[in-house]
C-alpha positions in Angstrom: 121.2 162.8 86.8 123.5 162.7 89.5 127.2 161.4 88.9 129.6 159.9 91.2 133.3 160.4 91.2 135.8 157.8 90.7 136.1 155.4 93.7 139.2 154.0 94.9 140.0 151.4 97.5 140.4 153.7 100.5 137.0 155.5 99.8 135.0 152.3 99.4 133.3 152.4 102.8 132.1 156.0 102.3 131.0 155.1 98.9 129.0 152.4 100.3 127.5 154.5 102.8 126.5 157.1 99.9 125.0 154.4 97.8 122.9 153.2 100.6 121.7 156.8 101.0 121.1 157.1 97.5 118.9 153.9 97.5 116.5 155.6 99.9 116.4 158.8 98.0 116.5 157.6 94.5 114.4 154.5 94.8 117.1 152.0 95.1 118.9 153.0 92.1 122.6 153.4 92.6 125.1 154.8 90.1 128.9 154.1 90.1 131.2 155.5 87.7 134.8 155.6 87.5 136.8 157.4 84.6 140.5 156.7 84.1 141.0 159.8 82.2 138.9 162.3 84.8 136.0 162.4 82.7 132.4 161.1 84.1 130.4 160.2 81.0 129.6 156.3 81.6 127.4 155.2 84.3 126.4 151.5 85.5 123.9 150.4 88.5 121.8 147.4 89.4 118.3 146.7 89.0 118.0 144.7 92.1 120.0 146.4 94.9 123.0 148.7 95.4 126.5 148.3 94.0 128.8 147.2 96.8 125.9 146.0 98.8 123.8 143.8 96.9 123.8 140.0 97.3 123.0 137.1 94.8 123.1 133.6 95.2 123.9 130.5 93.0 121.3 130.2 90.2 120.3 133.8 90.3 120.4 136.3 87.4 121.7 139.8 87.9 120.2 142.6 85.8 122.1 145.8 85.3 121.6 149.2 83.4 124.2 151.4 81.9 124.1 154.6 80.1 126.5 157.1 78.5 126.8 160.8 77.7 128.6 160.1 74.6 128.1 158.0 71.5 130.6 155.2 72.3 131.6 151.7 72.1 131.6 149.6 75.4 133.3 146.3 76.4 131.6 144.5 79.2 133.6 142.2 81.6 132.5 139.9 84.4 135.2 139.5 87.0 134.8 136.7 89.7 137.2 135.6 92.4 138.8 132.9 90.0 138.6 134.5 86.5 137.8 137.4 84.1 135.3 136.8 81.2 134.3 139.3 78.8 130.7 139.5 78.0 130.1 142.1 75.3 132.9 143.4 73.1 132.7 146.9 71.4 129.0 147.1 71.5 127.8 150.8 69.9 125.7 152.6 72.4 123.9 156.0 71.7 124.4 159.0 74.0 121.7 159.6 76.6 119.9 156.1 75.9 119.6 153.6 78.9 120.5 149.8 78.1 119.4 146.7 80.3 121.8 143.7 80.3 122.3 140.7 82.8 124.5 137.9 83.6 124.0 134.5 85.2 125.6 133.3 88.4 125.3 129.7 87.4 125.2 126.7 89.7 128.6 126.1 90.0 129.6 128.4 93.0 132.1 126.5 95.1 133.2 129.4 97.4 132.0 132.8 98.6 133.3 136.0 97.3 132.7 139.6 95.6 131.9 139.6 91.9 132.3 142.6 89.8 130.9 144.2 86.6 133.4 146.3 84.5 132.3 148.6 81.7 134.8 150.2 79.6 133.7 152.9 77.1 135.6 154.5 74.2 134.2 157.4 72.5 134.9 158.2 68.8 137.9 160.6 69.6 139.6 157.5 71.4 138.8 158.9 75.1 138.1 155.9 77.5 136.0 155.9 80.6 135.4 153.0 83.0 132.4 152.0 85.4 132.4 149.3 88.0 129.8 147.7 90.1 130.4 144.9 92.8 128.2 142.5 94.6 128.6 139.5 97.0 128.1 136.1 95.9 128.1 133.4 99.2 128.5 129.9 98.7 125.4 128.1 99.8 125.6 124.2 100.0 122.4 122.8 98.4 120.3 120.9 100.7 118.7 117.4 100.4 115.3 116.0 101.3 114.3 112.6 103.1 111.0 110.9 102.3 109.9 108.5 105.0 107.8 105.2 104.2 106.6 103.4 107.2 105.0 99.9 106.6 104.1 96.8 108.7 105.5 93.4 108.2 102.8 92.6 105.5 103.7 95.8 103.5 100.7 97.8 104.7 101.3 101.5 105.0 101.0 102.8 108.7 99.4 106.0 109.3 100.1 108.4 112.5 103.6 106.7 113.1 106.1 109.2 114.9 109.1 110.2 112.9 112.2 111.3 114.6 115.6 112.6 113.0 118.8 112.0 115.3 116.4 111.7 118.3 114.4 115.0 117.4 110.6 114.5 117.0 109.6 115.6 113.5 105.9 114.7 113.1 103.6 111.9 112.2 103.1 109.9 108.8 100.1 110.9 106.8 97.5 108.5 105.4 99.7 106.8 103.1 102.3 106.2 105.8 104.7 108.9 104.4 106.7 111.7 105.9 108.8 114.4 104.3 111.9 116.1 105.9 113.2 118.9 103.7 116.1 121.4 103.6 118.7 119.1 105.0 122.3 120.0 104.7 124.4 117.2 103.1 125.1 114.8 106.2 124.5 111.6 107.8 121.3 111.2 109.7 119.3 108.6 111.9 115.8 108.3 111.1 113.4 106.4 113.6 109.7 105.4 113.3 107.5 104.4 116.4 104.0 103.6 117.1 102.3 102.2 120.1 101.5 98.3 119.4 104.6 98.2 117.1 108.4 97.5 117.5 110.5 100.8 116.7 112.8 100.7 113.5 115.4 103.2 112.6 118.0 103.5 109.6 121.0 105.6 109.0 121.0 107.8 105.6 123.5 109.9 103.9 121.7 113.0 102.3 123.7 114.1 99.1 123.4 117.9 97.9 120.2 118.3 95.8 118.7 114.7 96.4 115.8 113.1 97.9 116.6 110.1 99.7 113.7 107.4 100.4 114.0 105.6 103.8 111.6 102.4 104.3 110.9 101.7 108.0 109.2 98.5 108.8 107.2 98.2 112.2 106.4 94.9 113.5 103.2 94.1 115.2 103.0 92.6 118.6 101.0 89.6 117.4 98.1 87.8 119.2 97.4 84.1 118.2 94.3 83.3 116.7 92.4 83.6 113.4 92.7 86.8 111.5 89.4 86.9 109.9 90.7 86.3 106.2 89.5 83.5 104.4 90.2 81.9 101.0 89.3 78.9 98.7 91.2 75.7 98.4 89.3 73.5 95.9 85.9 72.6 97.7 87.4 73.8 101.1 87.1 77.2 102.8 90.2 78.1 104.4 90.8 80.5 107.4 94.2 82.2 108.3 95.7 81.5 111.5 98.4 83.5 113.2 100.7 82.4 115.9 102.3 84.5 118.7 105.5 84.8 116.7 103.5 86.4 113.9 103.8 83.4 111.5 100.6 82.6 109.6 99.0 79.3 108.3 96.0 78.6 106.2 93.7 75.8 107.8 90.9 74.0 106.5 87.5 75.3 108.0 84.6 74.0 105.9 84.2 71.6 103.0 81.5 73.1 100.7 81.0 69.6 98.9 79.4 68.2 102.1 76.5 70.5 102.1 75.4 69.2 98.5 71.6 67.9 99.0 67.8 68.2 98.3 66.0 71.1 99.9 62.5 72.1 100.2 59.3 69.8 99.7 58.3 67.6 96.9 56.1 69.1 94.2 54.4 68.1 91.1 55.8 69.0 87.3 54.7 67.5 84.1 52.9 64.8 86.0 55.8 63.6 88.0 57.3 64.2 91.3 60.3 66.7 91.6 62.5 68.3 94.2 65.1 71.0 94.3 68.7 70.1 94.6 71.6 72.1 95.8 75.3 71.6 94.4 77.8 73.6 96.7 81.0 75.2 95.8 83.7 77.5 97.0 84.1 81.0 95.8 85.6 84.1 97.4 86.1 82.4 100.8 82.6 81.3 101.2 80.2 78.5 100.1 78.0 79.1 97.4 75.4 76.7 95.5 73.6 76.1 92.1 70.1 75.0 92.6 68.4 72.8 90.0 65.4 70.8 89.8 65.5 66.9 89.8 62.7 64.4 88.9 62.2 62.1 92.1 59.6 59.6 90.5 57.8 58.9 87.2 54.0 58.7 87.9 52.1 56.4 85.7 48.6 57.9 86.7 49.7 61.5 87.3 51.0 63.6 90.2 49.0 65.2 92.9 50.2 67.1 96.1 54.1 66.2 95.6 53.1 62.5 95.1 52.0 60.1 92.5 48.3 59.4 92.0 47.6 55.6 92.9 46.5 53.1 90.3 42.5 52.5 90.4 41.1 49.3 92.1 40.2 46.4 89.7 36.8 45.4 88.4 35.1 42.1 89.5 32.5 40.0 87.7 30.2 37.7 89.7 30.8 33.9 89.0 27.9 31.4 89.0 28.1 28.3 91.4 26.5 25.1 90.9 25.6 22.5 93.4 26.3 18.7 92.7 25.2 15.9 94.8 27.9 14.2 96.6 29.8 11.2 95.3 30.3 8.3 97.5 33.6 8.1 99.1 34.6 11.5 97.6 34.1 14.9 98.8 33.9 17.7 96.4 33.4 21.7 97.2 29.7 22.2 95.8 29.5 24.8 93.0 26.7 27.3 93.5 24.9 27.9 90.2 22.3 30.5 90.2 19.3 29.7 87.9 16.2 31.5 87.4 13.1 30.1 89.3 10.8 27.8 87.2 7.2 27.0 87.7 6.7 23.3 88.3 3.5 22.1 86.3 2.2 18.8 87.0 -0.6 16.9 85.5 -3.4 15.6 87.6 -2.6 12.0 86.8 0.6 12.7 88.8 -1.3 13.0 92.1 -2.4 9.3 91.9 1.1 7.8 92.5 2.8 8.8 95.9 6.3 8.1 94.1 5.8 10.7 91.7 5.8 13.3 94.6 8.6 11.8 96.2 10.7 12.2 93.0 9.5 15.6 92.5 10.4 16.6 96.1 13.8 15.0 95.7 14.5 16.7 92.6 13.6 20.2 94.1 16.0 19.5 97.1 18.8 18.7 94.7 
């Protein structure tokens, strides 16, 4: 294993070049060794990058290896631009064994600077050795995001609205009327939305570090006067929505469903009586609907046929006999006709001897 002599501040540049070459030759592993007593038996190197050249950022974890040629105790110290912190105190390690450890950069970095890992080793005889490894930690402000939601005056999301930030075009809203602007440094921004047929809208917003701001923009339509096509029920009335040129709206009565009530279809027979169907209209979901029922129109005494009552049968008549009476002097009566069966008149021979008898018989026949 190759060992490097102790570096001082005047040889830092040369050491960095040497470390860079070692990265290419030894698969990006760099060894830094400093021994205050002149011995070279403690080694320290980074897993990800070269000491004196590597860069880590807020929130990263720095992994490092260390190894000793002697059994010893080590103390590991983290040195930052503003303080020192002991990570490990008097840890016993075995000669020739490789150890892996780590430290967290954390999220509270407020300024850029060089950080350093320092290992101080002491063997069983009390001899000390020292190894150091430095890396750079820049201050990177956290970014923020903006979520833009575009709606019309009725709260409906608007698709394909153009989005601008500080006058620069960014893109268009999606199907849900949303657009995301990401990785913005903390600052104040002007967000604007526009679409043909609508009035533009804009809003100023300040983006904080690590947050997502939601901006609602409302685009007002250029309104045309007339019915919108929406309907609703108000009691028995169908109402239609009317929009004025100033985009205000009003519900207007359109049709009274009750006025459509009435009989429909032909008369028909049922149970011997006359029936007809009746429709009772009502309003539901913005339209007239009806319930249909059968109603009896007429009770029939003699049954029903072809949608009408069968007429009553004609009355039965009996012949009345009439009798004729001789007229009464001074009084006129209506003769009564009486039908009598014919009779055979028989006269004795003696009756022929008197003419008065014949006259009486003749008169009786006439009467």
